[in-house]
NUVOMI-488342 format. One record per residue (C-alpha): residue number from 1; x, y, z. Coordinates in nm, 2 decimals, always signed. Layout:
<kevos>
NUM,X,Y,Z
...
</kevos>
This chain:
<kevos>
1,-0.88,+2.03,+1.56
2,-1.26,+2.11,+1.59
3,-1.26,+2.52,+1.47
4,-1.02,+2.70,+1.25
5,-1.24,+2.96,+1.13
6,-1.55,+3.12,+1.28
7,-1.86,+3.06,+1.06
8,-2.14,+3.28,+1.00
9,-2.43,+3.03,+1.12
10,-2.35,+3.17,+1.48
11,-2.38,+3.57,+1.38
12,-2.71,+3.47,+1.24
13,-2.82,+3.30,+1.56
14,-2.68,+3.58,+1.76
15,-2.88,+3.82,+1.57
16,-3.20,+3.63,+1.60
17,-3.15,+3.58,+1.98
18,-3.11,+3.93,+2.05
19,-3.40,+4.03,+1.82
20,-3.64,+3.79,+2.01
21,-3.52,+3.91,+2.36
22,-3.57,+4.27,+2.23
23,-3.92,+4.19,+2.12
24,-4.02,+4.05,+2.45
25,-3.87,+4.34,+2.67
26,-3.99,+4.62,+2.43
27,-4.36,+4.47,+2.44
28,-4.33,+4.43,+2.81
29,-4.48,+4.07,+2.78
30,-4.28,+3.92,+3.05
31,-4.48,+3.93,+3.35
32,-4.59,+3.59,+3.36
33,-4.33,+3.35,+3.53
34,-4.33,+3.12,+3.20
35,-4.26,+3.45,+2.99
36,-3.95,+3.53,+3.23
37,-3.82,+3.19,+3.18
38,-3.85,+3.21,+2.79
39,-3.67,+3.54,+2.83
40,-3.39,+3.37,+3.03
41,-3.32,+3.10,+2.80
42,-3.33,+3.34,+2.49
43,-3.09,+3.58,+2.68
44,-2.87,+3.26,+2.79
45,-2.85,+3.12,+2.44
46,-2.73,+3.48,+2.32
47,-2.46,+3.47,+2.58
48,-2.38,+3.09,+2.48
49,-2.38,+3.20,+2.12
50,-2.13,+3.50,+2.19
51,-1.93,+3.27,+2.40
52,-1.89,+3.00,+2.11
53,-1.80,+3.31,+1.87
54,-1.53,+3.42,+2.10
55,-1.38,+3.09,+2.19
56,-1.38,+3.03,+1.82
57,-1.21,+3.36,+1.70
58,-0.85,+3.22,+1.82
59,-0.77,+3.56,+1.93
60,-0.79,+3.50,+2.32
61,-0.51,+3.41,+2.56
62,-0.50,+3.04,+2.68
63,-0.63,+3.14,+3.03
64,-0.95,+3.36,+2.93
65,-1.02,+3.11,+2.66
66,-1.04,+2.80,+2.91
67,-1.24,+3.04,+3.17
68,-1.49,+3.11,+2.87
69,-1.50,+2.75,+2.74
70,-1.61,+2.65,+3.11
71,-1.88,+2.89,+3.12
72,-1.98,+2.80,+2.75
73,-2.06,+2.44,+2.88
74,-2.21,+2.52,+3.20
75,-2.45,+2.77,+3.07
76,-2.54,+2.54,+2.78
77,-2.63,+2.26,+3.04
78,-2.79,+2.46,+3.28
79,-3.01,+2.64,+3.00
80,-3.16,+2.28,+2.91
81,-3.26,+2.24,+3.26
82,-3.45,+2.60,+3.26
83,-3.61,+2.48,+2.95
84,-3.76,+2.19,+3.13
85,-3.88,+2.44,+3.40
86,-4.02,+2.63,+3.12
87,-4.24,+2.31,+2.99
88,-4.34,+2.25,+3.34
89,-4.44,+2.62,+3.40
90,-4.67,+2.64,+3.07
91,-4.85,+2.34,+3.21
92,-4.91,+2.50,+3.54
93,-4.73,+2.17,+3.68
94,-4.49,+2.32,+3.91
95,-4.66,+2.14,+4.19
96,-4.47,+1.83,+4.08
97,-4.12,+1.99,+4.21
98,-4.30,+2.00,+4.55
99,-4.21,+1.65,+4.65
100,-3.89,+1.59,+4.80
101,-3.82,+1.26,+4.55
102,-3.89,+1.48,+4.25
103,-3.67,+1.74,+4.33
104,-3.37,+1.45,+4.40
105,-3.46,+1.32,+4.08
106,-3.46,+1.62,+3.90
107,-3.15,+1.75,+4.09
108,-2.91,+1.41,+4.06
109,-2.84,+1.47,+3.67
110,-2.76,+1.83,+3.73
111,-2.51,+1.76,+4.06
112,-2.32,+1.49,+3.88
113,-2.26,+1.72,+3.52
114,-2.14,+2.01,+3.74
115,-1.91,+1.81,+3.92
116,-1.80,+1.63,+3.61
117,-1.70,+1.97,+3.45
118,-1.52,+2.07,+3.75
119,-1.30,+1.76,+3.73
120,-1.28,+1.81,+3.35
121,-1.06,+2.14,+3.45
122,-0.80,+1.89,+3.58
123,-0.84,+1.59,+3.40
124,-0.98,+1.70,+3.03
125,-1.22,+1.41,+2.99
126,-1.49,+1.63,+2.82
127,-1.26,+1.90,+2.63
128,-0.91,+2.03,+2.65
129,-0.67,+2.24,+2.51
130,-0.34,+2.25,+2.40
131,-0.20,+2.60,+2.39
132,-0.50,+2.77,+2.25
133,-0.65,+2.49,+2.03
134,-0.98,+2.34,+2.14
135,-1.03,+1.92,+2.15
136,-1.28,+1.72,+2.23
137,-1.24,+1.47,+2.51
138,-1.26,+1.08,+2.52
139,-1.59,+1.14,+2.78
140,-1.76,+1.43,+2.58
141,-2.04,+1.14,+2.50
142,-2.10,+1.14,+2.86
143,-2.19,+1.52,+2.91
144,-2.43,+1.49,+2.60
145,-2.59,+1.18,+2.80
146,-2.64,+1.37,+3.09
147,-2.78,+1.64,+2.91
148,-3.01,+1.42,+2.73
149,-3.17,+1.34,+3.05
150,-3.32,+1.65,+3.07
151,-3.44,+1.62,+2.70
152,-3.60,+1.30,+2.80
153,-3.78,+1.49,+3.10
154,-3.88,+1.75,+2.88
155,-4.02,+1.52,+2.61
156,-4.22,+1.31,+2.85
157,-4.38,+1.60,+2.98
158,-4.48,+1.74,+2.67
159,-4.63,+1.44,+2.56
160,-4.82,+1.38,+2.89
161,-4.98,+1.73,+2.82
162,-5.00,+1.71,+2.45
163,-5.38,+1.81,+2.44
164,-5.31,+2.14,+2.64
165,-5.15,+2.29,+2.34
166,-5.27,+2.38,+2.00
167,-5.13,+2.19,+1.67
168,-4.88,+2.52,+1.61
169,-4.78,+2.52,+1.97
170,-4.70,+2.15,+1.99
171,-4.50,+2.18,+1.65
172,-4.29,+2.47,+1.82
173,-4.22,+2.32,+2.15
174,-4.11,+2.00,+2.00
175,-3.89,+2.17,+1.73
176,-3.69,+2.30,+2.01
177,-3.57,+1.96,+2.09
178,-3.60,+1.80,+1.70
179,-3.39,+2.12,+1.56
180,-3.12,+2.12,+1.83
181,-3.06,+1.73,+1.84
182,-3.05,+1.73,+1.43
183,-2.80,+2.00,+1.44
184,-2.59,+1.84,+1.74
185,-2.57,+1.51,+1.54
186,-2.47,+1.71,+1.23
187,-2.18,+1.89,+1.38
188,-2.08,+1.57,+1.55
189,-2.00,+1.38,+1.22
190,-1.95,+1.72,+1.02
191,-1.78,+1.95,+1.28
192,-1.72,+2.19,+1.01
193,-2.11,+2.28,+1.00
194,-2.19,+2.50,+1.29
195,-2.55,+2.50,+1.27
196,-2.63,+2.40,+1.64
197,-2.70,+2.75,+1.76
198,-2.86,+2.86,+1.45
199,-3.11,+2.58,+1.45
200,-3.18,+2.64,+1.83
201,-3.25,+3.02,+1.75
202,-3.48,+2.94,+1.48
203,-3.69,+2.70,+1.69
204,-3.71,+2.97,+1.97
205,-3.83,+3.24,+1.72
206,-4.08,+2.98,+1.60
207,-4.16,+2.94,+2.00
208,-4.18,+3.29,+2.04
209,-4.45,+3.38,+1.76
210,-4.68,+3.05,+1.87
211,-4.66,+2.99,+2.21
212,-4.51,+3.30,+2.36
213,-4.66,+3.56,+2.11
214,-4.81,+3.85,+2.32
215,-5.18,+3.82,+2.15
216,-5.19,+3.48,+2.24
217,-5.03,+3.47,+2.58
218,-5.06,+3.80,+2.71
219,-5.35,+4.06,+2.74
220,-5.22,+4.34,+2.54
221,-5.39,+4.60,+2.76
222,-5.23,+4.47,+3.09
223,-4.90,+4.28,+3.01
224,-5.08,+3.99,+3.20
225,-5.14,+3.63,+3.09
226,-5.46,+3.65,+2.92
227,-5.82,+3.44,+2.93
228,-5.70,+3.15,+2.69
229,-5.38,+3.07,+2.90
230,-5.61,+3.10,+3.22
231,-5.84,+2.83,+3.04
232,-5.55,+2.59,+2.95
233,-5.38,+2.63,+3.30
234,-5.71,+2.54,+3.48
235,-5.80,+2.25,+3.24
236,-5.45,+2.12,+3.31
237,-5.52,+2.13,+3.70
238,-5.85,+1.94,+3.66
239,-5.67,+1.69,+3.45
240,-5.41,+1.60,+3.70
241,-5.64,+1.70,+4.00
242,-5.40,+1.93,+4.12
243,-5.56,+2.15,+4.38
244,-5.48,+2.51,+4.36
245,-5.62,+2.82,+4.52
246,-5.81,+3.10,+4.33
247,-5.87,+3.44,+4.41
248,-6.11,+3.65,+4.21
249,-6.09,+4.01,+4.17
250,-6.35,+4.18,+3.96
251,-6.38,+4.57,+3.97
252,-6.76,+4.63,+3.96
253,-6.74,+4.97,+3.82
254,-6.47,+4.89,+3.55
255,-6.67,+5.08,+3.28
256,-6.65,+5.40,+3.48
257,-6.26,+5.40,+3.39
258,-6.36,+5.46,+3.03
259,-6.65,+5.70,+3.09
260,-6.41,+5.92,+3.30
261,-6.07,+5.89,+3.11
262,-5.97,+5.93,+2.78
263,-5.91,+5.58,+2.62
264,-5.55,+5.59,+2.63
265,-5.52,+5.72,+2.97
266,-5.80,+5.45,+3.09
267,-5.56,+5.18,+2.96
268,-5.28,+5.38,+3.12
269,-5.43,+5.32,+3.45
270,-5.57,+4.97,+3.40
271,-5.22,+4.86,+3.34
272,-5.07,+5.04,+3.65
273,-5.33,+4.88,+3.84
274,-5.25,+4.55,+3.68
275,-4.88,+4.59,+3.79
276,-4.96,+4.68,+4.14
277,-5.21,+4.37,+4.17
278,-4.92,+4.11,+4.02
279,-4.65,+4.23,+4.25
280,-4.83,+4.36,+4.57
281,-4.78,+4.05,+4.78
282,-4.50,+3.88,+4.57
283,-4.31,+3.86,+4.89
284,-4.56,+3.69,+5.12
285,-4.72,+3.45,+4.86
286,-4.63,+3.27,+4.54
287,-4.91,+3.33,+4.28
288,-4.97,+3.43,+3.93
289,-5.21,+3.70,+3.81
290,-5.42,+3.65,+3.48
291,-5.65,+3.94,+3.32
292,-5.97,+3.78,+3.20
293,-6.12,+4.10,+3.04
294,-6.38,+4.34,+3.16
295,-6.24,+4.41,+3.50
296,-6.17,+4.04,+3.59
297,-5.87,+3.90,+3.72
298,-5.77,+3.58,+3.84
299,-5.50,+3.51,+4.10
300,-5.39,+3.15,+4.12
301,-5.23,+3.07,+4.44
302,-5.01,+2.77,+4.47
303,-5.10,+2.66,+4.85
304,-5.49,+2.64,+4.81
305,-5.50,+2.60,+5.21
306,-5.37,+2.96,+5.21
307,-5.63,+3.11,+4.97
308,-5.86,+3.28,+5.21
309,-5.60,+3.46,+5.41
310,-5.45,+3.56,+5.06
311,-5.77,+3.71,+4.99
312,-5.79,+3.91,+5.31
313,-5.42,+4.04,+5.29
314,-5.49,+4.12,+4.95
315,-5.78,+4.34,+5.03
316,-5.58,+4.53,+5.31
317,-5.32,+4.57,+5.04
318,-5.53,+4.70,+4.78
319,-5.71,+4.95,+5.06
320,-5.36,+5.06,+5.14
321,-5.24,+5.11,+4.78
322,-5.54,+5.28,+4.68
323,-5.50,+5.54,+4.96
324,-5.15,+5.61,+4.81
325,-5.19,+5.62,+4.45
326,-5.37,+5.81,+4.19
327,-5.66,+5.59,+4.09
328,-5.99,+5.62,+4.02
329,-6.24,+5.50,+4.32
330,-6.28,+5.16,+4.23
331,-6.53,+4.90,+4.39
332,-6.44,+4.55,+4.38
333,-6.53,+4.22,+4.49
334,-6.26,+3.94,+4.63
335,-6.38,+3.57,+4.60
336,-6.14,+3.28,+4.73
337,-6.20,+2.95,+4.59
338,-6.05,+2.61,+4.59
339,-6.01,+2.53,+4.21
340,-6.03,+2.17,+4.21
341,-6.26,+2.09,+4.53
342,-6.54,+2.35,+4.46
343,-6.64,+2.23,+4.14
344,-6.71,+1.89,+3.98
345,-6.54,+1.96,+3.61
346,-6.33,+2.23,+3.47
347,-6.63,+2.31,+3.25
348,-6.84,+2.40,+3.58
349,-6.54,+2.59,+3.70
350,-6.53,+2.81,+3.37
351,-6.90,+2.88,+3.38
352,-6.84,+3.01,+3.72
353,-6.58,+3.20,+3.64
354,-6.69,+3.39,+3.32
355,-7.03,+3.46,+3.46
356,-6.88,+3.60,+3.79
357,-7.00,+3.95,+3.72
358,-7.35,+3.84,+3.66
359,-7.36,+3.66,+4.00
360,-7.21,+3.90,+4.24
361,-7.50,+4.05,+4.43
362,-7.29,+4.11,+4.74
363,-7.22,+4.44,+4.94
364,-6.91,+4.26,+5.10
365,-6.60,+4.31,+4.94
366,-6.43,+3.98,+5.05
367,-6.67,+3.65,+5.00
368,-6.61,+3.29,+4.93
369,-6.73,+3.04,+4.70
370,-6.95,+2.92,+4.95
371,-7.13,+3.29,+4.96
372,-7.19,+3.27,+4.61
373,-7.30,+2.87,+4.61
374,-7.59,+3.00,+4.86
375,-7.71,+3.27,+4.65
376,-8.03,+3.21,+4.44
377,-7.93,+3.42,+4.15
378,-7.57,+3.22,+4.12
379,-7.79,+2.88,+4.11
380,-8.00,+3.03,+3.83
381,-7.69,+3.13,+3.63
382,-7.53,+2.79,+3.62
383,-7.82,+2.64,+3.46
384,-7.91,+2.93,+3.26
385,-7.74,+2.83,+2.91
386,-7.96,+2.52,+2.92
387,-8.28,+2.71,+3.02
388,-8.24,+2.97,+2.73
389,-8.16,+2.71,+2.49
390,-8.47,+2.54,+2.57
391,-8.66,+2.87,+2.58
392,-8.55,+2.93,+2.21
393,-8.58,+2.57,+2.08
394,-8.96,+2.54,+2.25
395,-9.05,+2.89,+2.28
396,-9.13,+2.79,+2.62
397,-9.20,+3.10,+2.80
398,-9.45,+3.24,+2.99
399,-9.61,+3.57,+2.99
400,-9.78,+3.76,+3.27
401,-9.94,+4.14,+3.27
402,-9.91,+4.39,+3.52
403,-10.20,+4.66,+3.57
404,-10.08,+5.03,+3.54
405,-10.31,+5.29,+3.72
406,-10.37,+5.60,+3.54
407,-10.41,+5.88,+3.82
408,-10.62,+6.14,+3.54
409,-10.88,+5.87,+3.49
410,-10.88,+5.70,+3.82
411,-10.85,+5.32,+3.66
412,-10.64,+5.10,+3.51
413,-10.55,+5.22,+3.12
414,-10.24,+5.03,+3.06
415,-10.07,+4.66,+3.12
416,-9.72,+4.57,+3.11
417,-9.64,+4.26,+2.95
418,-9.36,+4.04,+3.18
419,-9.18,+3.75,+3.08
420,-9.11,+3.48,+3.29
421,-8.92,+3.14,+3.26
422,-9.03,+2.83,+3.45
423,-8.80,+2.57,+3.54
424,-8.88,+2.26,+3.73
425,-8.62,+2.29,+3.95
426,-8.55,+2.66,+4.02
427,-8.94,+2.78,+3.99
428,-8.99,+3.09,+3.81
429,-8.70,+3.30,+3.70
430,-8.78,+3.65,+3.63
431,-8.66,+3.87,+3.37
432,-8.40,+4.05,+3.62
433,-8.23,+3.75,+3.64
434,-8.22,+3.61,+3.27
435,-8.20,+3.91,+3.03
436,-7.84,+4.04,+3.16
437,-7.72,+3.68,+3.08
438,-7.89,+3.64,+2.78
439,-7.74,+3.95,+2.64
440,-7.44,+3.85,+2.72
441,-7.46,+3.56,+2.54
442,-7.63,+3.72,+2.26
443,-7.96,+3.55,+2.28
444,-8.18,+3.83,+2.38
445,-8.29,+3.90,+2.04
446,-8.42,+3.54,+1.98
447,-8.60,+3.56,+2.33
448,-8.76,+3.91,+2.26
449,-8.92,+3.78,+1.94
450,-9.07,+3.49,+2.08
451,-9.22,+3.73,+2.35
452,-9.32,+3.96,+2.11
453,-9.48,+3.70,+1.91
454,-9.68,+3.56,+2.22
455,-9.78,+3.88,+2.35
456,-9.92,+4.00,+2.04
457,-10.11,+3.70,+1.97
458,-10.25,+3.70,+2.34
459,-10.35,+4.06,+2.32
460,-10.53,+4.04,+1.98
461,-10.72,+3.74,+2.09
462,-10.84,+3.87,+2.41
463,-10.84,+4.26,+2.37
464,-11.21,+4.28,+2.37
465,-11.23,+4.16,+2.73
466,-10.94,+4.38,+2.83
467,-11.18,+4.66,+2.97
468,-11.01,+5.02,+2.98
469,-10.70,+4.92,+2.80
470,-10.55,+5.15,+2.58
471,-10.18,+5.09,+2.60
472,-9.96,+4.74,+2.58
473,-9.63,+4.79,+2.73
474,-9.36,+4.56,+2.62
475,-9.00,+4.54,+2.73
476,-8.72,+4.51,+2.46
477,-8.37,+4.51,+2.52
478,-8.14,+4.76,+2.36
479,-7.95,+4.48,+2.18
480,-8.27,+4.38,+2.02
481,-8.40,+4.68,+1.89
482,-8.02,+4.77,+1.73
483,-8.03,+4.42,+1.54
484,-8.03,+4.46,+1.19
485,-8.32,+4.24,+1.12
486,-8.53,+4.32,+1.40
487,-8.74,+4.60,+1.21
488,-8.85,+4.34,+0.93
489,-8.95,+4.09,+1.18
490,-9.14,+4.35,+1.41
491,-9.35,+4.45,+1.08
492,-9.41,+4.10,+0.97
493,-9.53,+4.02,+1.33
494,-9.75,+4.33,+1.34
495,-9.89,+4.22,+1.00
496,-9.94,+3.87,+1.09
497,-10.14,+3.96,+1.43
498,-10.31,+4.27,+1.28
499,-10.18,+4.49,+1.54
500,-10.25,+4.83,+1.59
501,-9.92,+5.01,+1.65
502,-10.08,+5.30,+1.84
503,-10.16,+5.10,+2.15
504,-9.79,+4.93,+2.16
505,-9.54,+5.11,+2.42
506,-9.18,+4.95,+2.39
507,-9.00,+5.00,+2.73
508,-8.63,+5.04,+2.69
509,-8.43,+4.99,+2.99
510,-8.16,+5.27,+3.08
511,-7.85,+5.10,+3.11
512,-7.70,+5.08,+3.46
513,-7.32,+5.05,+3.33
514,-7.27,+5.31,+3.04
515,-7.51,+5.57,+2.84
516,-7.69,+5.48,+2.53
517,-7.44,+5.53,+2.23
518,-7.52,+5.67,+1.85
519,-7.62,+5.33,+1.75
520,-7.87,+5.28,+2.02
521,-8.01,+5.67,+1.98
522,-8.04,+5.56,+1.60
523,-8.21,+5.24,+1.66
524,-8.47,+5.43,+1.90
525,-8.53,+5.71,+1.64
526,-8.62,+5.44,+1.38
527,-8.89,+5.29,+1.63
528,-9.03,+5.61,+1.69
529,-9.05,+5.72,+1.34
530,-9.23,+5.40,+1.26
531,-9.50,+5.53,+1.49
532,-9.45,+5.35,+1.79
533,-9.43,+5.50,+2.18
534,-9.11,+5.42,+2.37
535,-9.10,+5.42,+2.72
536,-8.74,+5.46,+2.90
537,-8.73,+5.20,+3.20
538,-8.55,+5.21,+3.52
539,-8.49,+5.60,+3.49
540,-8.27,+5.75,+3.78
541,-8.02,+5.46,+3.84
542,-7.83,+5.46,+3.51
543,-7.60,+5.65,+3.31
544,-7.86,+5.88,+3.07
545,-7.78,+6.23,+3.14
546,-8.09,+6.45,+3.17
547,-8.00,+6.69,+2.88
548,-8.00,+6.37,+2.64
549,-8.42,+6.31,+2.72
550,-8.48,+6.65,+2.54
551,-8.30,+6.46,+2.23
552,-8.42,+6.10,+2.26
553,-8.77,+6.08,+2.14
554,-8.91,+5.87,+2.45
555,-9.28,+5.95,+2.51
556,-9.30,+5.80,+2.86
557,-9.03,+5.80,+3.15
558,-9.07,+5.53,+3.43
559,-8.89,+5.59,+3.75
560,-8.71,+5.33,+3.89
561,-8.83,+5.11,+4.20
562,-8.57,+5.26,+4.41
563,-8.69,+5.60,+4.37
564,-9.03,+5.52,+4.45
565,-8.91,+5.31,+4.78
566,-8.72,+5.64,+4.92
567,-8.96,+5.92,+4.79
568,-9.09,+5.99,+5.12
569,-8.73,+6.11,+5.23
570,-8.74,+6.49,+5.21
571,-8.46,+6.57,+4.97
572,-8.55,+6.28,+4.75
573,-8.90,+6.40,+4.73
574,-8.78,+6.75,+4.64
575,-8.59,+6.61,+4.35
576,-8.86,+6.39,+4.20
577,-9.11,+6.65,+4.26
578,-8.89,+6.90,+4.05
579,-8.80,+6.60,+3.79
580,-9.18,+6.53,+3.72
581,-9.22,+6.90,+3.67
582,-8.92,+6.89,+3.42
583,-9.08,+6.59,+3.22
584,-9.44,+6.74,+3.21
585,-9.27,+7.06,+3.04
586,-9.09,+6.80,+2.80
587,-9.41,+6.67,+2.72
588,-9.29,+6.34,+2.87
589,-9.55,+6.11,+3.08
590,-9.41,+5.98,+3.38
591,-9.48,+5.66,+3.54
592,-9.38,+5.51,+3.90
593,-9.28,+5.15,+3.94
594,-9.24,+4.96,+4.24
595,-9.53,+5.13,+4.46
596,-9.56,+4.87,+4.73
597,-9.77,+5.00,+5.02
598,-10.03,+5.27,+5.07
599,-9.80,+5.53,+5.22
600,-9.59,+5.49,+4.92
601,-9.89,+5.54,+4.68
602,-10.01,+5.83,+4.88
603,-9.65,+6.03,+4.83
604,-9.64,+5.93,+4.48
605,-10.00,+6.04,+4.39
606,-9.88,+6.42,+4.55
607,-9.59,+6.43,+4.30
608,-9.87,+6.44,+4.02
609,-9.72,+6.17,+3.77
610,-9.93,+6.05,+3.51
611,-9.91,+5.63,+3.62
612,-9.80,+5.42,+3.88
613,-9.76,+5.04,+3.91
614,-9.65,+4.80,+4.16
615,-9.79,+4.54,+4.41
616,-10.00,+4.79,+4.60
617,-10.21,+4.84,+4.27
618,-10.18,+4.50,+4.14
619,-9.91,+4.17,+4.12
620,-9.85,+4.05,+3.77
621,-10.14,+3.85,+3.66
622,-10.19,+3.56,+3.40
623,-10.43,+3.64,+3.15
624,-10.76,+3.48,+3.30
625,-10.68,+3.68,+3.63
626,-10.62,+4.00,+3.44
627,-10.93,+4.00,+3.26
628,-11.13,+3.95,+3.57
629,-10.91,+4.22,+3.75
630,-11.02,+4.48,+3.50
631,-11.37,+4.40,+3.45
632,-11.38,+4.43,+3.83
633,-11.20,+4.74,+3.89
634,-11.25,+4.94,+3.58
635,-11.62,+4.87,+3.53
636,-11.68,+5.00,+3.90
637,-11.47,+5.34,+3.80
638,-11.71,+5.36,+3.51
639,-12.01,+5.28,+3.72
640,-11.93,+5.57,+3.95
641,-11.84,+5.82,+3.68
642,-12.21,+5.75,+3.54
</kevos>
């Protein structure tokens, strides 16, 4: 007789399984297909443990006992198959089961075992009862042998994909087999030590806190699979040369969500939208949805040939959903990609994917990877890491100067230093293309310091030849001025180059995503206290409210190129006219950038700003041409005045 008394090990196992399942459901970390399988396995083992307890209780009549025992063996066998599917899903290898031969090989042991269990009802070759007493049959080892086939499947696939998991993840995954097999052998020879379910529950608890823990697998904001799991999935695809389709879904105005709503409400809306995105086409296509932070989603489609159609269908479904749901007015871009065929390596893919926000310059909502690859900005981005590292290492950056026209003096009294990176293949890369990326990669401080050092040196060596120049404007990233070491480094450069700070104007770009925060304001005020003049760049297209201009100590305000190009429009002119007058009252000097032609220059001059710059007045010039330009134009004005 196998059992006479119930052993407490099963009660402990049942509690662990229930707690694990409760945690997954409570934290809502079951949206991923692998997590759904994990939850199914845990619930199944909880039922198996409960059946084990009931069968072992000796309180059930003969017929219910036999029914429960059949369910116990059947469920116990099926759960071993589901665990193999779980491993296959974790490694994103479900494509291997598409082949008919693989399906047959995978299914044969299951069909044989189920048939064997049915035959056992009449023969008792696996197990049998005498009354309500349970006994093992002569062929029970065959049942365990058939179960072991799936153990072998799982171990082979785990070993093949060993490098996809961390050490702790591998330990947890292998422990399911090691603990269970050790417990089975123990019970086989010591049938009174019923530790199989307890050992299995401990291994799944370990699995839950390593492979399945929410902070590792699931993004807490959205409940979707997160960035590390996405990377692992992609690496697995490239390792096996397994083509899948991908639709990149990027919310371009993602940060507006946090500006418009309270933090908790913003998270609630983001999670709601994530629910929509992960379920909206579930009946039409098979796909997995990942949230990759900052409004970027990746939807992996099993059939890569259907990717473009999926992107189009998804766009239509999202438009329809937005019309019917209470969500902020999202602006988004969809891009279809063939993960393997469109990229040479996994590294190339990750570089594209996680710089996607910077590479999108399209008005179209639905695009393809081909559209992006044709774009110059994208071609720059994929090489920028190496290019910026070279700039930092070799201090290899070029500086040009653009003259700024002074309306009151009728000559050029200021110059703006403009940094340019020169690449053999890509040619000249201007600041608009490399600054956002350098800020994102936390490299802008090093680059700004190189630019400052070069500009200070060039100015000091040639200031006597710069006829009429009273101000030297230098662009600084807000990331740079907020750096804790910036002030000390700036003062050092000032001493080394004997710079008169009264001529320096630091130009700080107005952010186009969020307004300056309190730390930005503090850094700006520190610079002003040190005696540096400050100019707000790109005014009119960012997020700085007009009311803040009275508080922030900017001496100059530069209107964005976009406003200059539309200044002739009646309504725009009225707005600009009143804005210039407002800044005059606030004692802020005004500059119009992007003045490209004579007509625009005439309209701008009628607005009576202090300065203007643009190609109409002068293109950016190297140092030699700048000196010649200033000598020619400023000396002519001085002669006229005389």
